[in-house]
Backbone as CSV, one residue per row, in Angstrom:
resi,resn,N_x,N_y,N_z,CA_x,CA_y,CA_z,C_x,C_y,C_z
1,MET,15.581,-3.797,34.897,16.497,-3.383,33.822,16.815,-4.525,32.884
2,GLY,16.841,-5.759,33.458,17.155,-6.900,32.608,16.130,-7.082,31.514
3,GLY,14.823,-6.796,31.861,13.779,-6.927,30.865,13.926,-5.917,29.751
4,LEU,14.400,-4.710,30.080,14.555,-3.663,29.080,15.569,-4.043,28.015
5,PHE,16.639,-4.714,28.426,17.702,-5.064,27.479,17.556,-6.485,26.929
6,ASN,16.443,-7.112,27.220,16.157,-8.426,26.661,15.778,-8.270,25.192
7,VAL,16.443,-9.014,24.306,16.190,-8.865,22.872,14.775,-9.281,22.502
8,GLU,14.117,-10.065,23.375,12.748,-10.490,23.109,11.732,-9.510,23.683
9,ASN,12.205,-8.434,24.280,11.327,-7.394,24.781,10.521,-6.812,23.620
10,PRO,9.184,-6.612,23.779,8.353,-6.090,22.690,8.895,-4.798,22.076
11,PHE,9.508,-3.965,22.893,10.063,-2.707,22.378,11.168,-2.968,21.376
12,TRP,12.110,-3.853,21.733,13.223,-4.143,20.835,12.770,-4.949,19.622
13,THR,11.745,-5.753,19.804,11.173,-6.473,18.660,10.606,-5.477,17.651
14,PHE,9.897,-4.467,18.178,9.342,-3.417,17.319,10.456,-2.652,16.623
15,VAL,11.486,-2.284,17.359,12.609,-1.540,16.782,13.293,-2.358,15.696
16,GLY,13.453,-3.664,15.933,14.078,-4.519,14.934,13.270,-4.581,13.652
17,LYS,11.952,-4.654,13.785,11.088,-4.679,12.602,11.145,-3.355,11.853
18,LEU,11.137,-2.259,12.606,11.237,-0.942,11.973,12.564,-0.796,11.239
19,ALA,13.638,-1.295,11.833,14.952,-1.223,11.182,14.960,-2.025,9.881
20,ASP,14.363,-3.222,9.912,14.280,-4.033,8.688,13.472,-3.312,7.615
21,ALA,12.357,-2.697,8.035,11.515,-1.974,7.082,12.259,-0.798,6.471
22,MET,13.041,-0.089,7.279,13.787,1.060,6.774,14.903,0.624,5.824
23,LEU,15.529,-0.503,6.104,16.542,-1.021,5.182,15.903,-1.452,3.868
24,LEU,14.713,-2.045,3.960,13.982,-2.373,2.738,13.582,-1.101,1.999
25,GLY,13.387,-0.015,2.767,13.079,1.268,2.143,14.203,1.756,1.256
26,ALA,15.437,1.440,1.620,16.574,1.818,0.779,16.536,1.038,-0.532
27,ILE,16.184,-0.255,-0.451,16.045,-1.064,-1.668,14.897,-0.531,-2.509
28,TRP,13.811,-0.159,-1.835,12.656,0.420,-2.532,13.048,1.681,-3.291
29,LEU,13.857,2.544,-2.670,14.277,3.784,-3.314,15.089,3.494,-4.577
30,LEU,15.971,2.518,-4.510,16.761,2.132,-5.686,15.844,1.620,-6.792
31,ALA,14.830,0.834,-6.414,13.895,0.307,-7.409,13.098,1.443,-8.054
32,CYS,12.771,2.462,-7.259,12.004,3.599,-7.789,12.797,4.376,-8.829
33,LEU,14.115,4.353,-8.728,14.948,5.063,-9.693,14.829,4.458,-11.090
34,THR,14.406,3.200,-11.160,14.229,2.547,-12.465,12.847,2.825,-13.051
35,ILE,11.999,3.539,-12.349,10.631,3.881,-12.728,9.726,2.642,-12.743
36,VAL,10.025,1.662,-13.606,9.160,0.486,-13.726,9.188,-0.364,-12.458
37,GLY,10.230,-0.228,-11.663,10.316,-1.020,-10.443,9.621,-0.388,-9.254
38,ALA,9.162,0.854,-9.398,8.560,1.566,-8.275,7.288,0.882,-7.774
39,GLY,6.414,0.484,-8.689,5.146,-0.141,-8.314,5.313,-1.483,-7.613
40,PRO,5.988,-2.440,-8.264,6.162,-3.742,-7.599,6.955,-3.656,-6.305
41,ALA,7.901,-2.717,-6.214,8.676,-2.557,-4.977,7.789,-2.032,-3.848
42,THR,6.868,-1.108,-4.163,5.961,-0.584,-3.146,5.009,-1.672,-2.661
43,ALA,4.486,-2.475,-3.610,3.621,-3.590,-3.223,4.381,-4.584,-2.356
44,ALA,5.646,-4.846,-2.702,6.468,-5.781,-1.924,6.714,-5.251,-0.514
45,LEU,6.919,-3.936,-0.386,7.089,-3.323,0.934,5.852,-3.557,1.793
46,TYR,4.677,-3.368,1.204,3.445,-3.581,1.955,3.261,-5.058,2.305
47,TYR,3.635,-5.928,1.390,3.510,-7.370,1.650,4.310,-7.746,2.893
48,VAL,5.552,-7.284,2.961,6.408,-7.587,4.107,5.893,-6.883,5.365
49,ALA,5.462,-5.626,5.232,4.983,-4.864,6.387,3.753,-5.514,7.010
50,PHE,2.823,-5.989,6.172,1.645,-6.669,6.702,2.042,-7.932,7.460
51,LYS,3.048,-8.638,6.955,3.552,-9.812,7.663,4.162,-9.405,8.998
52,MET,4.884,-8.302,9.001,5.536,-7.828,10.226,4.530,-7.493,11.314
53,VAL,3.492,-6.749,10.968,2.539,-6.324,11.988,1.715,-7.487,12.506
54,ARG,1.692,-8.588,11.771,1.015,-9.804,12.236,1.986,-10.790,12.878
55,ASN,3.248,-10.394,12.960,4.283,-11.283,13.513,4.405,-12.573,12.707
56,GLU,4.267,-12.450,11.390,4.343,-13.609,10.498,5.574,-13.567,9.599
57,GLU,6.427,-12.578,9.798,7.584,-12.452,8.908,8.642,-13.490,9.245
58,SER,9.400,-13.910,8.251,10.525,-14.822,8.463,11.769,-14.186,7.859
59,TYR,12.058,-14.507,6.611,13.189,-13.884,5.920,12.644,-12.716,5.100
60,VAL,12.756,-11.509,5.667,12.075,-10.358,5.084,12.566,-10.027,3.678
61,TYR,13.847,-10.185,3.420,14.366,-9.835,2.092,13.909,-10.850,1.051
62,LYS,13.855,-12.112,1.450,13.359,-13.143,0.542,11.871,-12.915,0.255
63,MET,11.124,-12.541,1.285,9.705,-12.243,1.109,9.511,-11.036,0.205
64,PHE,10.364,-10.039,0.364,10.265,-8.828,-0.453,10.437,-9.165,-1.933
65,TRP,11.472,-9.916,-2.270,11.730,-10.231,-3.670,10.692,-11.192,-4.225
66,LYS,10.141,-12.056,-3.385,9.077,-12.955,-3.811,7.866,-12.154,-4.271
67,SER,7.442,-11.205,-3.435,6.302,-10.368,-3.784,6.626,-9.468,-4.982
68,PHE,7.849,-8.962,-5.034,8.273,-8.098,-6.142,8.090,-8.815,-7.481
69,LYS,8.521,-10.066,-7.540,8.418,-10.840,-8.783,6.965,-11.164,-9.114
70,GLU,6.186,-11.544,-8.105,4.798,-11.940,-8.344,3.943,-10.770,-8.808
71,ASN,4.240,-9.575,-8.333,3.422,-8.405,-8.661,4.070,-7.494,-9.700
72,PHE,5.105,-7.987,-10.359,5.879,-7.088,-11.228,5.048,-6.515,-12.373
73,ARG,4.306,-7.356,-13.070,3.590,-6.872,-14.258,2.573,-5.796,-13.902
74,GLN,1.646,-6.123,-13.014,0.640,-5.134,-12.638,1.258,-3.974,-11.854
75,GLY,2.223,-4.292,-11.005,2.865,-3.237,-10.227,3.589,-2.232,-11.101
76,ALA,4.255,-2.716,-12.142,4.967,-1.817,-13.047,4.004,-0.886,-13.768
77,ILE,2.869,-1.437,-14.213,1.877,-0.621,-14.922,1.291,0.437,-13.993
78,ILE,0.883,0.008,-12.792,0.304,0.947,-11.835,1.338,1.997,-11.422
79,GLY,2.576,1.564,-11.213,3.622,2.498,-10.810,3.893,3.552,-11.862
80,VAL,3.989,3.139,-13.120,4.247,4.082,-14.210,3.067,5.043,-14.364
81,LEU,1.844,4.513,-14.263,0.662,5.371,-14.351,0.660,6.411,-13.226
82,ASN,0.982,5.968,-12.023,0.997,6.874,-10.881,2.063,7.957,-11.027
83,ILE,3.249,7.561,-11.486,4.329,8.532,-11.662,3.983,9.531,-12.753
84,ALA,3.418,9.030,-13.872,3.038,9.915,-14.972,1.978,10.915,-14.515
85,LEU,1.009,10.439,-13.734,-0.038,11.334,-13.242,0.538,12.349,-12.268
86,ALA,1.481,11.913,-11.436,2.114,12.831,-10.478,2.885,13.927,-11.204
87,VAL,3.597,13.562,-12.260,4.348,14.550,-13.040,3.394,15.535,-13.703
88,PHE,2.295,15.018,-14.262,1.312,15.866,-14.922,0.694,16.865,-13.945
89,ILE,0.255,16.368,-12.786,-0.359,17.242,-11.782,0.665,18.226,-11.214
90,GLY,1.871,17.725,-10.942,2.913,18.586,-10.399,3.283,19.718,-11.341
91,TYR,3.382,19.397,-12.645,3.705,20.442,-13.626,2.613,21.504,-13.682
92,ASP,1.350,21.066,-13.682,0.247,22.026,-13.758,0.182,22.897,-12.507
93,LEU,0.457,22.310,-11.356,0.485,23.105,-10.132,1.581,24.168,-10.205
94,TRP,2.752,23.760,-10.678,3.860,24.713,-10.820,3.521,25.801,-11.832
95,PHE,2.900,25.406,-12.951,2.601,26.350,-14.024,1.565,27.385,-13.584
96,TYR,0.457,26.928,-13.005,-0.630,27.848,-12.664,-0.344,28.641,-11.390
97,TYR,0.584,28.169,-10.582,0.943,28.912,-9.370,1.566,30.264,-9.717
98,GLY,2.278,30.321,-10.821,2.958,31.557,-11.209,2.112,32.497,-12.034
99,GLN,0.870,32.089,-12.371,-0.006,32.931,-13.185,-0.831,33.856,-12.282
100,ASP,-1.101,35.045,-12.780,-1.821,36.045,-11.985,-3.156,36.377,-12.622
101,THR,-3.970,35.346,-12.858,-5.310,35.544,-13.408,-6.308,34.754,-12.567
102,GLN,-7.574,35.135,-12.679,-8.604,34.445,-11.904,-8.762,32.996,-12.367
103,MET,-8.682,32.786,-13.682,-8.811,31.432,-14.215,-7.672,30.535,-13.738
104,SER,-6.459,31.063,-13.704,-5.318,30.270,-13.255,-5.468,29.903,-11.776
105,ALA,-6.091,30.781,-10.997,-6.322,30.476,-9.581,-7.292,29.306,-9.440
106,TYR,-8.341,29.301,-10.271,-9.308,28.200,-10.242,-8.638,26.895,-10.681
107,LEU,-7.837,26.992,-11.740,-7.161,25.799,-12.231,-6.143,25.275,-11.217
108,TYR,-5.513,26.194,-10.526,-4.556,25.774,-9.494,-5.280,25.010,-8.378
109,MET,-6.427,25.503,-7.961,-7.211,24.821,-6.932,-7.698,23.465,-7.435
110,PHE,-8.069,23.401,-8.723,-8.526,22.140,-9.306,-7.426,21.083,-9.242
111,PHE,-6.228,21.470,-9.654,-5.126,20.503,-9.649,-4.634,20.212,-8.229
112,LEU,-4.873,21.130,-7.309,-4.555,20.863,-5.910,-5.473,19.765,-5.370
113,ILE,-6.744,19.826,-5.760,-7.697,18.774,-5.379,-7.310,17.454,-6.042
114,MET,-6.896,17.531,-7.307,-6.457,16.328,-8.009,-5.252,15.699,-7.327
115,ALA,-4.357,16.533,-6.830,-3.175,16.025,-6.118,-3.595,15.290,-4.849
116,PHE,-4.574,15.838,-4.141,-5.070,15.192,-2.923,-5.694,13.846,-3.245
117,ILE,-6.495,13.805,-4.313,-7.129,12.548,-4.729,-6.061,11.526,-5.123
118,TRP,-5.037,11.987,-5.820,-3.941,11.090,-6.227,-3.232,10.524,-5.001
119,ILE,-2.996,11.345,-4.009,-2.283,10.906,-2.808,-3.072,9.840,-2.061
120,ILE,-4.357,10.078,-1.816,-5.127,9.120,-1.023,-5.343,7.814,-1.784
121,GLY,-5.447,7.911,-3.116,-5.571,6.682,-3.900,-4.297,5.864,-3.850
122,SER,-3.159,6.547,-3.916,-1.860,5.872,-3.876,-1.616,5.201,-2.533
123,MET,-2.249,5.715,-1.480,-2.073,5.119,-0.158,-2.658,3.712,-0.071
124,TYR,-3.641,3.429,-0.909,-4.349,2.150,-0.826,-4.016,1.188,-1.972
125,ILE,-3.748,1.704,-3.154,-3.641,0.851,-4.332,-2.550,-0.208,-4.201
126,PHE,-1.395,0.155,-3.657,-0.299,-0.807,-3.558,-0.504,-1.785,-2.399
127,ALA,-1.202,-1.335,-1.368,-1.557,-2.252,-0.282,-2.513,-3.318,-0.800
128,ILE,-3.453,-2.904,-1.645,-4.397,-3.851,-2.249,-3.666,-4.814,-3.175
129,LEU,-2.772,-4.283,-3.994,-2.012,-5.111,-4.922,-1.183,-6.160,-4.189
130,SER,-0.664,-5.802,-3.016,0.181,-6.730,-2.265,-0.605,-7.901,-1.698
131,LYS,-1.925,-7.757,-1.619,-2.727,-8.749,-0.906,-3.778,-9.443,-1.758
132,PHE,-4.273,-8.790,-2.790,-5.365,-9.342,-3.581,-5.046,-9.337,-5.071
133,SER,-5.721,-10.220,-5.795,-5.592,-10.260,-7.245,-6.858,-9.732,-7.892
134,ASN,-6.703,-8.897,-8.870,-7.839,-8.379,-9.621,-7.304,-7.607,-10.815
135,SER,-8.207,-7.067,-11.625,-7.773,-6.220,-12.724,-7.291,-4.886,-12.161
136,ILE,-6.473,-4.193,-12.922,-5.959,-2.891,-12.484,-7.108,-1.909,-12.283
137,LYS,-8.072,-1.932,-13.185,-9.224,-1.041,-13.067,-9.973,-1.287,-11.763
138,ALA,-10.218,-2.562,-11.444,-10.960,-2.895,-10.223,-10.182,-2.505,-8.978
139,MET,-8.858,-2.639,-9.023,-8.062,-2.263,-7.855,-8.076,-0.755,-7.626
140,TYR,-8.085,0.022,-8.704,-8.197,1.474,-8.549,-9.555,1.853,-7.964
141,ILE,-10.607,1.197,-8.448,-11.941,1.458,-7.895,-11.969,1.129,-6.410
142,SER,-11.369,-0.018,-6.060,-11.319,-0.430,-4.659,-10.528,0.565,-3.818
143,ALA,-9.412,1.041,-4.355,-8.555,1.961,-3.609,-9.291,3.245,-3.256
144,TYR,-9.984,3.826,-4.223,-10.677,5.077,-3.950,-11.927,4.850,-3.108
145,ALA,-12.587,3.700,-3.283,-13.749,3.387,-2.445,-13.323,3.239,-0.988
146,MET,-12.198,2.553,-0.755,-11.700,2.374,0.607,-11.255,3.706,1.217
147,SER,-10.605,4.535,0.416,-10.086,5.804,0.941,-11.210,6.711,1.421
148,VAL,-12.386,6.589,0.805,-13.536,7.403,1.212,-14.296,6.720,2.343
149,ARG,-14.553,5.420,2.185,-15.329,4.696,3.187,-14.607,4.652,4.533
150,HIS,-13.294,4.526,4.492,-12.497,4.459,5.723,-11.667,5.745,5.847
151,PHE,-12.375,6.880,5.816,-11.680,8.164,5.758,-10.874,8.442,7.020
152,GLY,-11.295,7.890,8.139,-10.522,8.062,9.363,-9.129,7.474,9.226
153,THR,-9.058,6.272,8.637,-7.758,5.645,8.390,-6.964,6.443,7.366
154,THR,-7.657,6.986,6.374,-6.989,7.824,5.371,-6.326,9.025,6.028
155,LEU,-7.013,9.647,6.988,-6.438,10.796,7.691,-5.224,10.385,8.524
156,ILE,-5.287,9.199,9.123,-4.138,8.712,9.890,-2.934,8.527,8.967
157,CYS,-3.169,7.933,7.809,-2.079,7.725,6.848,-1.522,9.051,6.344
158,LEU,-2.394,10.036,6.156,-1.945,11.370,5.749,-1.073,11.997,6.826
159,ALA,-1.456,11.796,8.084,-0.666,12.334,9.192,0.712,11.676,9.247
160,ILE,0.756,10.371,9.009,2.040,9.656,8.990,2.895,10.158,7.833
161,LEU,2.265,10.378,6.680,2.989,10.902,5.519,3.561,12.279,5.826
162,ALA,2.759,13.138,6.440,3.222,14.483,6.788,4.393,14.419,7.759
163,ALA,4.320,13.505,8.730,5.411,13.360,9.696,6.697,12.904,9.009
164,CYS,6.555,12.006,8.028,7.728,11.530,7.281,8.352,12.655,6.458
165,VAL,7.509,13.479,5.853,8.011,14.608,5.061,8.761,15.582,5.958
166,VAL,8.188,15.886,7.115,8.840,16.797,8.068,10.182,16.220,8.516
167,ALA,10.217,14.910,8.779,11.456,14.260,9.222,12.548,14.397,8.162
168,VAL,12.175,14.246,6.884,13.156,14.364,5.797,13.634,15.804,5.650
169,VAL,12.712,16.765,5.851,13.084,18.180,5.749,14.150,18.537,6.788
170,PHE,13.981,18.023,7.991,14.927,18.347,9.065,16.161,17.434,9.062
171,ILE,15.985,16.206,8.569,17.114,15.267,8.497,17.140,14.670,7.088
172,PRO,17.661,15.377,6.091,17.631,14.950,4.690,18.117,13.527,4.426
173,PRO,19.165,13.010,5.099,19.606,11.643,4.818,18.535,10.587,5.059
174,LEU,17.520,10.923,5.833,16.448,9.963,6.096,15.673,9.596,4.844
175,ILE,15.818,10.381,3.790,15.096,10.098,2.551,15.427,8.714,2.014
176,VAL,16.603,8.206,2.358,17.018,6.874,1.895,16.165,5.785,2.530
177,PHE,15.721,5.998,3.765,15.031,4.947,4.511,13.567,5.258,4.802
178,ILE,13.138,6.485,4.541,11.824,6.928,5.004,10.669,6.183,4.340
179,GLY,10.878,5.711,3.116,9.809,4.975,2.437,9.414,3.724,3.201
180,GLY,10.407,2.998,3.684,10.126,1.798,4.460,9.448,2.115,5.772
181,ALA,9.858,3.208,6.423,9.241,3.611,7.692,7.781,3.989,7.477
182,TYR,7.498,4.735,6.402,6.121,5.131,6.121,5.226,3.914,5.917
183,VAL,5.664,2.979,5.088,4.865,1.784,4.816,4.677,0.962,6.089
184,PHE,5.727,0.852,6.895,5.647,0.075,8.128,4.594,0.651,9.073
185,PHE,4.607,1.960,9.275,3.656,2.570,10.211,2.225,2.562,9.662
186,THR,2.068,2.769,8.360,0.713,2.754,7.794,0.152,1.342,7.698
187,ALA,1.016,0.338,7.747,0.540,-1.045,7.683,-0.349,-1.382,8.874
188,TYR,-0.130,-0.727,10.009,-0.936,-1.000,11.203,-2.406,-0.628,10.995
189,PRO,-2.729,0.607,10.592,-4.153,0.919,10.365,-4.710,0.261,9.102
190,LEU,-3.891,0.143,8.048,-4.378,-0.456,6.808,-4.655,-1.946,6.968
191,ARG,-3.917,-2.602,7.872,-4.134,-4.029,8.089,-5.571,-4.301,8.509
192,LYS,-6.122,-3.449,9.364,-7.485,-3.653,9.850,-8.491,-3.593,8.698
193,ILE,-8.234,-2.674,7.761,-9.127,-2.565,6.605,-8.986,-3.779,5.701
194,MET,-7.751,-4.202,5.440,-7.533,-5.385,4.608,-8.194,-6.610,5.229
195,ASP,-8.173,-6.692,6.554,-8.782,-7.831,7.247,-10.297,-7.845,7.058
196,ILE,-10.906,-6.661,7.006,-12.359,-6.581,6.793,-12.731,-7.218,5.459
197,TYR,-11.994,-6.850,4.405,-12.317,-7.351,3.076,-11.876,-8.805,2.907
198,THR,-10.819,-9.182,3.604,-10.409,-10.578,3.593,-11.500,-11.449,4.197
199,GLN,-12.085,-10.998,5.308,-13.146,-11.769,5.957,-14.372,-11.863,5.061
200,ARG,-14.663,-10.797,4.321,-15.789,-10.849,3.392,-15.557,-11.920,2.331
201,ILE,-14.326,-12.007,1.860,-13.999,-13.015,0.856,-14.118,-14.411,1.446
202,LEU,-13.635,-14.578,2.670,-13.735,-15.868,3.348,-15.194,-16.269,3.519
203,ASP,-16.031,-15.317,3.926,-17.455,-15.600,4.109,-18.112,-15.954,2.780
204,ARG,-17.700,-15.247,1.720,-18.262,-15.515,0.403,-17.863,-16.904,-0.079
205,GLN,-16.603,-17.251,0.122,-16.135,-18.575,-0.275,-16.841,-19.663,0.510
206,ALA,-17.052,-19.429,1.808,-17.730,-20.414,2.644,-19.173,-20.607,2.197
207,ALA,-19.842,-19.499,1.833,-21.229,-19.579,1.381,-21.331,-20.349,0.069
208,ILE,-20.400,-20.064,-0.853,-20.399,-20.766,-2.137,-20.113,-22.250,-1.940
209,ALA,-19.147,-22.541,-1.066,-18.804,-23.937,-0.789,-19.975,-24.676,-0.169
210,GLU,-20.709,-23.988,0.718,-21.865,-24.627,1.362,-22.948,-24.925,0.350
211,MET,-23.149,-24.005,-0.601,-24.143,-24.224,-1.645,-23.772,-25.412,-2.528
212,ASN,-22.471,-25.599,-2.725,-21.984,-26.693,-3.568,-21.727,-27.970,-2.778
213,GLY,-22.005,-27.928,-1.496,-21.787,-29.094,-0.672,-20.331,-29.406,-0.435
214,GLU,-19.484,-28.375,-0.487,-18.060,-28.559,-0.288,-17.650,-28.014,1.077
215,THR,-16.424,-28.335,1.462,-15.886,-27.851,2.734,-14.688,-26.966,2.462
216,VAL,-14.690,-25.752,3.026,-13.571,-24.831,2.864,-12.693,-24.911,4.091
217,ARG,-11.434,-25.223,3.897,-10.491,-25.270,5.017,-9.908,-23.889,5.227
218,ASP,-9.977,-23.405,6.469,-9.515,-22.048,6.774,-8.048,-21.859,6.453
219,ASP,-7.239,-22.885,6.704,-5.804,-22.718,6.474,-5.484,-22.566,4.999
220,ASP,-6.179,-23.316,4.145,-5.947,-23.192,2.708,-6.401,-21.835,2.202
221,THR,-7.584,-21.394,2.685,-8.118,-20.116,2.226,-7.233,-18.968,2.664
222,GLU,-6.766,-19.010,3.898,-5.920,-17.930,4.393,-4.629,-17.842,3.608
223,GLU,-4.055,-18.992,3.264,-2.816,-18.971,2.491,-3.057,-18.371,1.115
224,THR,-4.201,-18.713,0.534,-4.525,-18.160,-0.779,-4.654,-16.651,-0.728
225,LEU,-5.261,-16.133,0.340,-5.489,-14.698,0.444,-4.225,-13.916,0.757
226,THR,-3.366,-14.480,1.601,-2.215,-13.703,2.041,-0.988,-13.890,1.171
227,SER,-0.856,-15.062,0.556,0.352,-15.327,-0.211,0.130,-15.209,-1.712
228,GLU,-0.885,-15.917,-2.187,-1.163,-15.900,-3.611,-2.656,-15.694,-3.811
229,PRO,-3.161,-14.507,-3.539,-4.601,-14.244,-3.542,-5.215,-14.402,-4.912
230,GLU,-6.441,-14.884,-4.915,-7.138,-15.087,-6.171,-8.479,-14.368,-6.209
231,GLU,-8.864,-13.717,-5.105,-10.172,-13.092,-5.045,-10.073,-11.580,-5.141
232,ASP,-11.205,-10.937,-5.510,-11.218,-9.482,-5.581,-11.530,-8.899,-4.219
233,VAL,-11.197,-7.615,-4.058,-11.452,-6.925,-2.800,-12.257,-5.665,-3.030
234,SER,-12.871,-5.582,-4.181,-13.544,-4.343,-4.534,-14.843,-4.193,-3.764
235,ASP,-15.327,-2.968,-3.742,-16.573,-2.667,-3.075,-17.694,-3.456,-3.732
236,GLU,-18.684,-3.834,-2.959,-19.772,-4.639,-3.489,-20.513,-3.898,-4.602
237,ASP,-20.538,-2.587,-4.557,-21.247,-1.809,-5.565,-20.381,-1.496,-6.779
238,ALA,-19.104,-1.804,-6.710,-18.203,-1.457,-7.814,-18.097,-2.611,-8.785
239,PRO,-18.179,-2.349,-10.096,-18.006,-3.418,-11.081,-16.580,-3.927,-11.058
240,VAL,-16.418,-5.231,-11.045,-15.086,-5.804,-10.978,-14.912,-6.855,-12.057
241,GLU,-13.693,-7.067,-12.414,-13.339,-8.081,-13.384,-12.127,-8.814,-12.836
242,GLU,-12.336,-10.033,-12.376,-11.257,-10.761,-11.723,-10.185,-11.149,-12.721
243,GLU,-8.948,-11.073,-12.294,-7.823,-11.360,-13.176,-6.719,-12.022,-12.374
244,GLU,-6.179,-13.101,-12.886,-5.105,-13.782,-12.195,-3.799,-13.053,-12.416
245,LYS,-2.912,-13.120,-11.387,-1.594,-12.518,-11.522,-0.715,-13.407,-12.356
């Protein structure tokens, strides 16, 4: 019993991290009300969540605001684009749902597919933004490429999203904290994917350094990738244009 109530017990450590993530979810919700803050706040949530699942977090609120500021410009643009697209798709779904024609049924199905594509892309784009630097176009390409290539992880994230929606339906006050919980739980499967592309970047940097007769230090490279990334994460077949934050 003593082990169960030990604050260093893995269970309580997990609960503490989840509680921090849910409290950050409340801050995220407030940022979303400003519209322009929705994107950078979501990226900041993922930045902290990835640190949490790796046991690398320190001062989570300080880390959140650090990432929020660093990703504000691109995050604001991506966030506004995502919200505008969601409103557009949502309106069309509402409009064509009430129509009683064959064409409206086809259009309703079309926008239903568009909604699905929007959802799976949104699951990856902010995780990518939190970890890598690139142009907005390249990050969108990467997000959709990852969502298809790693479709098993996409389904897991969809299941977590569905569980969060159900939780809010039955316990409405959870809407204040559910954003942080969703990001925290999806950070576990998404971390594995981010690690794959991080390793590719590390291997690429090592190969370039070897060609130039230079030495790449793992600690410097890792810090660059996790804190202030400078490399792209796009699919090898996707055209990319690197851009500094």
